[in-house]
C-alpha positions as a Markdown table, in Angstrom:
| # | Residue | x | y | z |
|---|---|---|---|---|
| 1 | Met | 0.0 | 0.0 | 0.0 |
| 2 | Thr | 1.3 | 3.4 | -0.9 |
| 3 | Arg | 1.9 | 6.1 | 1.6 |
| 4 | Ser | -0.7 | 8.4 | -0.1 |
| 5 | Leu | -3.3 | 5.6 | 0.1 |
| 6 | Arg | -2.6 | 5.0 | 3.7 |
| 7 | Ser | -3.0 | 8.7 | 4.5 |
| 8 | Ala | -6.3 | 8.8 | 2.6 |
| 9 | Ile | -7.7 | 5.8 | 4.6 |
| 10 | Ala | -6.6 | 7.4 | 7.8 |
| 11 | Leu | -8.3 | 10.7 | 7.0 |
| 12 | Ala | -11.5 | 8.9 | 6.0 |
| 13 | Gly | -11.4 | 7.0 | 9.3 |
| 14 | Ala | -11.0 | 10.2 | 11.2 |
| 15 | Ala | -13.9 | 11.7 | 9.4 |
| 16 | Val | -16.2 | 8.8 | 10.2 |
| 17 | Leu | -15.1 | 9.0 | 13.8 |
| 18 | Ser | -15.8 | 12.7 | 13.8 |
| 19 | Leu | -19.3 | 12.2 | 12.4 |
| 20 | Gly | -20.0 | 9.5 | 15.0 |
| 21 | Val | -19.0 | 11.9 | 17.8 |
| 22 | Val | -21.3 | 14.6 | 16.3 |
| 23 | Ala | -24.2 | 12.1 | 16.0 |
| 24 | Thr | -23.7 | 11.0 | 19.6 |
| 25 | Ser | -23.6 | 14.6 | 20.9 |
| 26 | Ala | -26.8 | 15.4 | 19.0 |
| 27 | Thr | -28.5 | 12.4 | 20.4 |
| 28 | Ala | -27.4 | 13.2 | 23.9 |
| 29 | Leu | -28.8 | 16.7 | 23.6 |
| 30 | Gly | -32.2 | 15.4 | 22.6 |
| 31 | Ala | -35.2 | 17.3 | 21.4 |
| 32 | Gly | -35.8 | 18.7 | 24.8 |
| 33 | Ser | -32.4 | 20.2 | 25.1 |
| 34 | Gln | -32.4 | 22.6 | 22.1 |
| 35 | Lys | -29.7 | 25.3 | 22.6 |
| 36 | Gln | -31.2 | 28.7 | 22.7 |
| 37 | Gly | -28.9 | 30.0 | 20.0 |
| 38 | Asp | -30.3 | 27.3 | 17.7 |
| 39 | Ile | -33.9 | 28.3 | 18.2 |
| 40 | Arg | -35.6 | 29.6 | 15.0 |
| 41 | Ile | -39.2 | 30.8 | 15.2 |
| 42 | Gly | -41.4 | 32.1 | 12.4 |
| 43 | Leu | -43.8 | 35.0 | 13.2 |
| 44 | Leu | -46.6 | 35.3 | 10.6 |
| 45 | Leu | -49.0 | 38.2 | 11.0 |
| 46 | Pro | -52.0 | 38.8 | 8.7 |
| 47 | Glu | -51.9 | 42.5 | 7.8 |
| 48 | Ser | -50.6 | 46.0 | 8.7 |
| 49 | Lys | -53.8 | 48.0 | 7.9 |
| 50 | Thr | -54.9 | 47.5 | 11.5 |
| 51 | Thr | -52.3 | 49.4 | 13.7 |
| 52 | Arg | -51.9 | 46.8 | 16.4 |
| 53 | Tyr | -49.8 | 44.3 | 14.5 |
| 54 | Glu | -46.8 | 46.4 | 13.7 |
| 55 | Lys | -47.0 | 48.8 | 16.6 |
| 56 | Phe | -47.7 | 46.2 | 19.4 |
| 57 | Asp | -48.0 | 42.5 | 18.5 |
| 58 | Arg | -44.8 | 42.1 | 16.6 |
| 59 | Pro | -42.4 | 44.0 | 18.9 |
| 60 | Tyr | -44.0 | 42.5 | 22.1 |
| 61 | Ile | -43.6 | 39.0 | 20.7 |
| 62 | Glu | -40.1 | 39.5 | 19.4 |
| 63 | Ala | -39.0 | 41.0 | 22.7 |
| 64 | Lys | -40.4 | 38.2 | 24.8 |
| 65 | Ile | -38.8 | 35.5 | 22.6 |
| 66 | Gln | -35.4 | 37.2 | 23.0 |
| 67 | Glu | -35.9 | 37.5 | 26.7 |
| 68 | Leu | -36.7 | 33.8 | 27.1 |
| 69 | Ala | -34.2 | 32.6 | 24.4 |
| 70 | Pro | -31.4 | 35.1 | 23.8 |
| 71 | Gly | -30.0 | 34.8 | 20.4 |
| 72 | Ala | -33.0 | 33.0 | 18.9 |
| 73 | Gln | -33.6 | 33.6 | 15.2 |
| 74 | Ile | -37.0 | 35.2 | 14.5 |
| 75 | Asp | -38.2 | 35.2 | 10.9 |
| 76 | Tyr | -41.0 | 37.8 | 10.4 |
| 77 | Tyr | -43.7 | 37.8 | 7.7 |
| 78 | Asn | -46.7 | 39.9 | 7.0 |
| 79 | Ala | -49.3 | 38.7 | 4.6 |
| 80 | Ala | -50.8 | 42.0 | 3.7 |
| 81 | Glu | -54.3 | 40.5 | 3.9 |
| 82 | Ser | -53.6 | 37.8 | 1.3 |
| 83 | Ala | -54.3 | 34.2 | 2.2 |
| 84 | Thr | -52.3 | 33.0 | -0.8 |
| 85 | Thr | -49.3 | 35.1 | 0.3 |
| 86 | Gln | -49.5 | 33.7 | 3.8 |
| 87 | Gln | -49.5 | 30.1 | 2.5 |
| 88 | Gln | -46.3 | 31.0 | 0.5 |
| 89 | Gln | -44.8 | 32.5 | 3.6 |
| 90 | Val | -45.4 | 29.3 | 5.6 |
| 91 | Asn | -43.5 | 27.4 | 2.8 |
| 92 | Thr | -40.6 | 29.9 | 3.1 |
| 93 | Ala | -40.5 | 29.5 | 6.9 |
| 94 | Leu | -40.4 | 25.7 | 6.6 |
| 95 | Ala | -37.6 | 26.0 | 4.0 |
| 96 | Lys | -35.6 | 28.3 | 6.3 |
| 97 | Gly | -35.8 | 25.6 | 9.1 |
| 98 | Asp | -38.2 | 27.4 | 11.5 |
| 99 | Gln | -39.0 | 25.0 | 14.3 |
| 100 | Val | -42.2 | 26.8 | 15.5 |
| 101 | Leu | -44.6 | 29.1 | 13.7 |
| 102 | Ile | -46.6 | 31.7 | 15.5 |
| 103 | Leu | -49.5 | 32.1 | 13.1 |
| 104 | Asp | -52.2 | 34.7 | 13.0 |
| 105 | Ala | -54.2 | 33.5 | 10.0 |
| 106 | Val | -55.6 | 35.7 | 7.3 |
| 107 | Asp | -58.0 | 32.9 | 6.4 |
| 108 | Ala | -58.4 | 30.3 | 9.1 |
| 109 | Lys | -59.9 | 27.7 | 6.7 |
| 110 | Ser | -57.6 | 28.0 | 3.7 |
| 111 | Ile | -54.4 | 28.0 | 5.9 |
| 112 | Gln | -55.3 | 24.4 | 7.0 |
| 113 | Ser | -53.2 | 22.7 | 4.4 |
| 114 | Ser | -50.2 | 24.8 | 5.4 |
| 115 | Val | -50.7 | 23.9 | 9.0 |
| 116 | Gln | -50.8 | 20.3 | 8.1 |
| 117 | Lys | -47.7 | 20.6 | 6.0 |
| 118 | Ala | -45.9 | 22.1 | 9.1 |
| 119 | His | -47.2 | 19.4 | 11.3 |
| 120 | Asp | -46.0 | 16.7 | 8.8 |
| 121 | Ala | -42.5 | 18.3 | 8.9 |
| 122 | Gly | -42.3 | 18.2 | 12.6 |
| 123 | Val | -42.9 | 21.9 | 13.0 |
| 124 | Lys | -45.1 | 23.2 | 15.8 |
| 125 | Val | -47.8 | 25.8 | 15.2 |
| 126 | Val | -49.1 | 28.3 | 17.8 |
| 127 | Ala | -52.3 | 29.9 | 16.6 |
| 128 | Tyr | -52.2 | 33.6 | 17.7 |
| 129 | Asp | -55.4 | 35.6 | 18.1 |
| 130 | Arg | -57.3 | 33.6 | 15.5 |
| 131 | Leu | -57.7 | 29.9 | 15.6 |
| 132 | Ala | -56.4 | 28.4 | 12.4 |
| 133 | Gln | -57.8 | 25.0 | 11.2 |
| 134 | Gly | -55.6 | 22.0 | 11.1 |
| 135 | Pro | -53.4 | 20.3 | 13.6 |
| 136 | Val | -52.5 | 23.4 | 15.7 |
| 137 | Asp | -50.4 | 22.7 | 18.8 |
| 138 | Ala | -51.5 | 25.7 | 21.0 |
| 139 | Tyr | -53.7 | 28.7 | 20.8 |
| 140 | Val | -53.8 | 32.0 | 22.6 |
| 141 | Ser | -56.5 | 34.7 | 22.2 |
| 142 | Tyr | -59.2 | 36.5 | 24.0 |
| 143 | Asp | -62.7 | 35.2 | 24.8 |
| 144 | Asn | -64.1 | 36.4 | 21.5 |
| 145 | Arg | -67.7 | 35.5 | 22.2 |
| 146 | Lys | -67.4 | 37.6 | 25.4 |
| 147 | Val | -66.1 | 40.5 | 23.2 |
| 148 | Gly | -69.3 | 40.4 | 21.2 |
| 149 | Glu | -71.4 | 40.2 | 24.4 |
| 150 | Leu | -69.7 | 43.2 | 25.9 |
| 151 | Gln | -70.2 | 45.2 | 22.7 |
| 152 | Gly | -73.9 | 44.3 | 22.6 |
| 153 | Glu | -74.4 | 45.2 | 26.2 |
| 154 | Ala | -72.7 | 48.5 | 25.8 |
| 155 | Leu | -74.8 | 49.3 | 22.8 |
| 156 | Leu | -78.0 | 48.5 | 24.6 |
| 157 | Glu | -76.9 | 50.6 | 27.6 |
| 158 | Ala | -76.2 | 53.6 | 25.3 |
| 159 | Leu | -79.5 | 53.3 | 23.5 |
| 160 | Gly | -81.5 | 53.1 | 26.7 |
| 161 | Asp | -85.2 | 54.0 | 26.1 |
| 162 | Arg | -84.4 | 54.7 | 22.4 |
| 163 | Ala | -83.8 | 51.0 | 21.7 |
| 164 | Gly | -87.3 | 50.5 | 20.3 |
| 165 | Asp | -87.5 | 53.8 | 18.4 |
| 166 | Gly | -85.8 | 52.5 | 15.3 |
| 167 | Val | -83.3 | 50.0 | 14.0 |
| 168 | Ile | -79.6 | 49.3 | 14.3 |
| 169 | Val | -77.0 | 48.4 | 11.7 |
| 170 | Met | -74.5 | 45.7 | 12.3 |
| 171 | His | -71.0 | 45.4 | 10.8 |
| 172 | Asn | -69.6 | 42.0 | 11.7 |
| 173 | Gly | -66.1 | 41.8 | 10.3 |
| 174 | Ser | -64.4 | 39.5 | 7.8 |
| 175 | Pro | -66.2 | 36.2 | 7.0 |
| 176 | Thr | -62.8 | 34.5 | 6.7 |
| 177 | Asp | -61.8 | 35.4 | 10.3 |
| 178 | Pro | -63.2 | 32.8 | 12.9 |
| 179 | Asn | -63.1 | 35.5 | 15.5 |
| 180 | Ala | -65.6 | 37.6 | 13.6 |
| 181 | Ala | -68.1 | 34.8 | 13.8 |
| 182 | Glu | -67.6 | 34.6 | 17.5 |
| 183 | Phe | -68.0 | 38.4 | 18.0 |
| 184 | Lys | -71.2 | 38.2 | 15.9 |
| 185 | Ala | -72.6 | 35.3 | 17.9 |
| 186 | Gly | -71.9 | 37.1 | 21.2 |
| 187 | Ala | -73.5 | 40.3 | 20.0 |
| 188 | His | -76.6 | 38.6 | 18.7 |
| 189 | Ser | -77.0 | 36.7 | 22.0 |
| 190 | Val | -77.4 | 40.1 | 23.7 |
| 191 | Leu | -79.1 | 42.1 | 21.0 |
| 192 | Asp | -81.7 | 39.7 | 19.5 |
| 193 | Gly | -85.1 | 40.4 | 20.8 |
| 194 | Gln | -84.0 | 43.8 | 22.3 |
| 195 | Val | -83.5 | 45.8 | 19.1 |
| 196 | Lys | -84.6 | 45.5 | 15.4 |
| 197 | Ile | -81.7 | 45.0 | 13.0 |
| 198 | Gly | -82.3 | 47.1 | 9.9 |
| 199 | Lys | -79.2 | 45.9 | 8.0 |
| 200 | Glu | -76.4 | 43.5 | 8.7 |
| 201 | Tyr | -73.1 | 43.1 | 6.9 |
| 202 | Asp | -70.0 | 41.0 | 6.9 |
| 203 | Thr | -67.1 | 43.2 | 5.9 |
| 204 | Pro | -64.4 | 41.4 | 3.8 |
| 205 | Asn | -60.8 | 42.0 | 5.0 |
| 206 | Trp | -62.0 | 44.1 | 7.9 |
| 207 | Asp | -61.7 | 47.0 | 5.3 |
| 208 | Pro | -62.8 | 50.5 | 6.7 |
| 209 | Asn | -63.6 | 51.6 | 3.1 |
| 210 | Asn | -66.0 | 48.7 | 2.7 |
| 211 | Ala | -67.6 | 49.6 | 6.1 |
| 212 | Asn | -68.0 | 53.2 | 5.0 |
| 213 | Gln | -69.7 | 52.1 | 1.8 |
| 214 | Gln | -71.9 | 49.7 | 3.6 |
| 215 | Met | -72.9 | 52.3 | 6.2 |
| 216 | Ser | -73.7 | 54.9 | 3.5 |
| 217 | Gly | -75.9 | 52.3 | 1.7 |
| 218 | Ala | -77.7 | 51.6 | 4.9 |
| 219 | Ile | -78.4 | 55.2 | 5.6 |
| 220 | Ser | -79.8 | 55.7 | 2.0 |
| 221 | Ser | -81.9 | 52.5 | 2.3 |
| 222 | Leu | -83.2 | 52.9 | 5.9 |
| 223 | Gly | -83.3 | 56.6 | 6.3 |
| 224 | Lys | -81.1 | 58.4 | 8.7 |
| 225 | Asp | -83.9 | 59.2 | 11.2 |
| 226 | Asn | -84.7 | 55.5 | 11.5 |
| 227 | Ile | -81.2 | 54.4 | 12.6 |
| 228 | Val | -80.7 | 54.6 | 16.4 |
| 229 | Gly | -77.3 | 52.8 | 16.7 |
| 230 | Val | -74.5 | 50.9 | 15.0 |
| 231 | Tyr | -72.7 | 47.7 | 16.0 |
| 232 | Ser | -69.2 | 47.7 | 14.7 |
| 233 | Ala | -67.0 | 44.6 | 15.4 |
| 234 | Asn | -63.8 | 46.7 | 15.6 |
| 235 | Asp | -62.3 | 50.1 | 15.5 |
| 236 | Gly | -61.1 | 49.9 | 12.0 |
| 237 | Leu | -64.6 | 49.4 | 10.7 |
| 238 | Ala | -65.8 | 52.1 | 13.2 |
| 239 | Ala | -63.5 | 54.6 | 11.5 |
| 240 | Gly | -65.2 | 54.1 | 8.2 |
| 241 | Ile | -68.6 | 54.0 | 9.7 |
| 242 | Ser | -68.1 | 57.2 | 11.7 |
| 243 | Thr | -67.1 | 59.0 | 8.5 |
| 244 | Ala | -70.3 | 57.9 | 6.8 |
| 245 | Leu | -72.4 | 58.9 | 9.9 |
| 246 | Lys | -70.7 | 62.4 | 9.9 |
| 247 | Ala | -71.3 | 62.9 | 6.2 |
| 248 | Ala | -75.0 | 62.2 | 6.9 |
| 249 | Gly | -75.2 | 64.6 | 9.9 |
| 250 | Met | -75.7 | 61.7 | 12.3 |
| 251 | Asn | -74.3 | 60.9 | 15.7 |
| 252 | Val | -75.6 | 57.6 | 17.2 |
| 253 | Pro | -74.1 | 55.0 | 19.6 |
| 254 | Leu | -71.3 | 53.2 | 17.9 |
| 255 | Thr | -69.2 | 50.3 | 19.3 |
| 256 | Gly | -65.7 | 49.0 | 18.4 |
| 257 | Gln | -62.8 | 46.8 | 19.5 |
| 258 | Asp | -59.0 | 46.9 | 19.7 |
| 259 | Ala | -58.6 | 50.2 | 21.5 |
| 260 | Gln | -57.0 | 52.0 | 18.5 |
| 261 | Leu | -55.7 | 55.5 | 19.2 |
| 262 | Asp | -58.2 | 57.1 | 16.8 |
| 263 | Ala | -61.0 | 55.1 | 18.5 |
| 264 | Ile | -60.0 | 56.4 | 21.9 |
| 265 | Gln | -60.1 | 59.9 | 20.5 |
| 266 | Arg | -63.4 | 59.4 | 18.9 |
| 267 | Ile | -64.7 | 58.2 | 22.3 |
| 268 | Leu | -63.5 | 61.4 | 23.9 |
| 269 | Ile | -65.4 | 63.6 | 21.4 |
| 270 | Gly | -68.5 | 61.4 | 21.4 |
| 271 | Thr | -68.5 | 60.0 | 17.9 |
| 272 | Gln | -67.8 | 56.5 | 19.2 |
| 273 | Thr | -69.3 | 55.1 | 22.4 |
| 274 | Ile | -67.0 | 52.3 | 23.5 |
| 275 | Thr | -64.2 | 50.1 | 22.3 |
| 276 | Val | -63.1 | 46.7 | 23.8 |
| 277 | Glu | -59.5 | 46.5 | 24.9 |
| 278 | Lys | -57.7 | 43.2 | 24.5 |
| 279 | Pro | -54.3 | 44.1 | 26.1 |
| 280 | Tyr | -51.7 | 43.0 | 23.5 |
| 281 | Lys | -48.8 | 42.4 | 25.8 |
| 282 | Pro | -50.2 | 39.5 | 27.9 |
| 283 | Glu | -51.4 | 37.8 | 24.6 |
| 284 | Ala | -48.1 | 38.4 | 22.9 |
| 285 | Asp | -46.1 | 37.2 | 26.0 |
| 286 | Ile | -48.1 | 34.0 | 26.2 |
| 287 | Ala | -47.6 | 33.3 | 22.5 |
| 288 | Ala | -43.9 | 33.8 | 22.7 |
| 289 | Thr | -43.7 | 31.6 | 25.8 |
| 290 | Met | -45.6 | 28.8 | 24.1 |
| 291 | Ala | -43.3 | 29.1 | 21.1 |
| 292 | Val | -40.1 | 29.0 | 23.0 |
| 293 | Asn | -41.3 | 26.0 | 25.1 |
| 294 | Leu | -42.2 | 24.1 | 21.9 |
| 295 | Ala | -38.9 | 25.0 | 20.2 |
| 296 | Glu | -37.0 | 23.6 | 23.2 |
| 297 | Gly | -39.0 | 20.4 | 23.0 |
| 298 | Lys | -40.9 | 20.9 | 26.2 |
| 299 | Ser | -44.5 | 20.1 | 27.0 |
| 300 | Leu | -46.7 | 23.2 | 27.6 |
| 301 | Pro | -47.5 | 23.5 | 31.4 |
| 302 | Ala | -51.1 | 23.4 | 32.4 |
| 303 | Asp | -51.2 | 27.0 | 33.6 |
| 304 | Leu | -50.1 | 28.1 | 30.1 |
| 305 | Thr | -53.0 | 26.1 | 28.4 |
| 306 | Pro | -55.7 | 25.9 | 31.0 |
| 307 | Thr | -58.5 | 25.1 | 28.5 |
| 308 | Thr | -59.2 | 23.4 | 25.2 |
| 309 | Val | -61.0 | 24.7 | 22.2 |
| 310 | Thr | -62.2 | 23.1 | 19.0 |
| 311 | Ser | -61.3 | 24.5 | 15.6 |
| 312 | Gly | -63.4 | 24.6 | 12.5 |
| 313 | Ser | -61.6 | 21.5 | 11.4 |
| 314 | Glu | -62.7 | 19.7 | 14.6 |
| 315 | His | -59.2 | 19.6 | 16.0 |
| 316 | Lys | -58.9 | 19.9 | 19.8 |
| 317 | Val | -56.4 | 22.6 | 20.7 |
| 318 | Ala | -54.8 | 23.4 | 24.1 |
| 319 | Ala | -55.6 | 27.1 | 24.7 |
| 320 | Gln | -55.4 | 30.2 | 26.8 |
| 321 | Leu | -58.3 | 32.6 | 26.5 |
| 322 | Leu | -57.9 | 36.0 | 28.2 |
| 323 | Thr | -60.6 | 38.4 | 29.4 |
| 324 | Pro | -61.4 | 41.6 | 27.4 |
| 325 | Val | -62.2 | 45.0 | 29.0 |
| 326 | Val | -64.7 | 47.7 | 27.9 |
| 327 | Val | -63.2 | 51.1 | 27.5 |
| 328 | Asn | -65.5 | 54.2 | 27.6 |
| 329 | Lys | -64.9 | 57.9 | 28.3 |
| 330 | Asp | -64.9 | 57.4 | 32.0 |
| 331 | Asn | -62.1 | 54.7 | 32.3 |
| 332 | Ile | -59.6 | 55.7 | 29.6 |
| 333 | Gln | -57.0 | 56.5 | 32.4 |
| 334 | Asp | -57.5 | 53.2 | 34.1 |
| 335 | Thr | -57.4 | 51.1 | 31.0 |
| 336 | Val | -55.3 | 52.0 | 28.0 |
| 337 | Val | -53.2 | 54.6 | 29.8 |
| 338 | Lys | -52.5 | 52.4 | 32.8 |
| 339 | Asp | -51.8 | 49.4 | 30.5 |
| 340 | Gly | -49.2 | 51.4 | 28.7 |
| 341 | Leu | -51.0 | 51.3 | 25.4 |
| 342 | Tyr | -50.8 | 55.1 | 25.0 |
| 343 | Thr | -49.6 | 58.0 | 27.0 |
| 344 | Val | -51.9 | 60.9 | 27.8 |
| 345 | Ser | -49.8 | 63.1 | 25.5 |
| 346 | Glu | -50.4 | 60.7 | 22.6 |
| 347 | Ile | -54.1 | 60.7 | 23.1 |
| 348 | Cys | -54.5 | 64.4 | 24.0 |
| 349 | Thr | -53.2 | 66.2 | 20.9 |
| 350 | Pro | -54.4 | 69.8 | 20.5 |
| 351 | Thr | -57.5 | 68.7 | 18.6 |
| 352 | Tyr | -58.6 | 66.6 | 21.6 |
| 353 | Ala | -57.3 | 68.8 | 24.4 |
| 354 | Ala | -60.6 | 70.2 | 25.6 |
| 355 | Ala | -62.3 | 66.7 | 25.4 |
| 356 | Cys | -59.4 | 65.3 | 27.4 |
| 357 | Lys | -59.8 | 68.0 | 30.1 |
| 358 | Asp | -63.5 | 67.2 | 30.4 |
| 359 | Ala | -62.6 | 63.5 | 30.8 |
| 360 | Gly | -60.0 | 64.2 | 33.4 |
| 361 | Leu | -57.0 | 63.3 | 31.2 |
| 362 | Glu | -54.4 | 66.0 | 31.7 |
């Protein structure tokens, strides 16, 4: 045997030995001992038209992941309201090697095949805010039916004795969002039999422009003097609705949700009655904690998933459902300001200074 051949054989043997050591080390680490620096999590949010996602959800989730797993890689995607784009983004996340996906679905039904694909690849899925269909591993949101109930109760309270004097108009949100169906069901459970519903709409993509057109059409059809109140499933829709009401010279009770800054300001000047706050940080922190635990190969503790929900695909999912809060003119300081959502100076710009003073926000 030549010297060069003996050297080649020796090198090959060393390589095999090295591979064996690496394999043994990987086995010893195990799935439950994932190094923090090796953690890779995909964050998939549905859109940016609603201010919450870029201003609150994304930074809160990313900060909590980094707190729990310093050095973790976070791959961020925003689907810009496109279900097709989000499906492609899941494919990209899987190709990059993301171990867990935090997914706020654009379309809970159409994303099912992507959730299944992730599951088949051994990638965990945390459904965030909206319960995606398919084999989801964990879910965090607010009690969405309760949101609708609170909105309905607030609308009835604002209507008072006028509840029987005319009709209300309902704007229920996007038909592809499972949360919208729950808001709608909760609101109907309170409003049915108490008021007459003159017009009712689902609003594709939660688009304020669509809501504006729908409200304008309802005013033309029903007559402005016959409309005594408006149910709006969120603040984005309420923005479009309030513009249509103002154009018609109307000011009637109007609900909302998400505690957007412009909604808080409308509440102060009386063009919106209430919003429902779902504090973003607790929800974001729980999603991040779920994701890091799953990325590290750990089981989710019972206090992180104290309940179980059933998705539209009949999958049972371990879940955490948080409690929403009604915000009105009297408790802005004790809700959105206290929770750190906005400062008084952010709310009380010169346009709203007088209204803020009347509400005790100074």
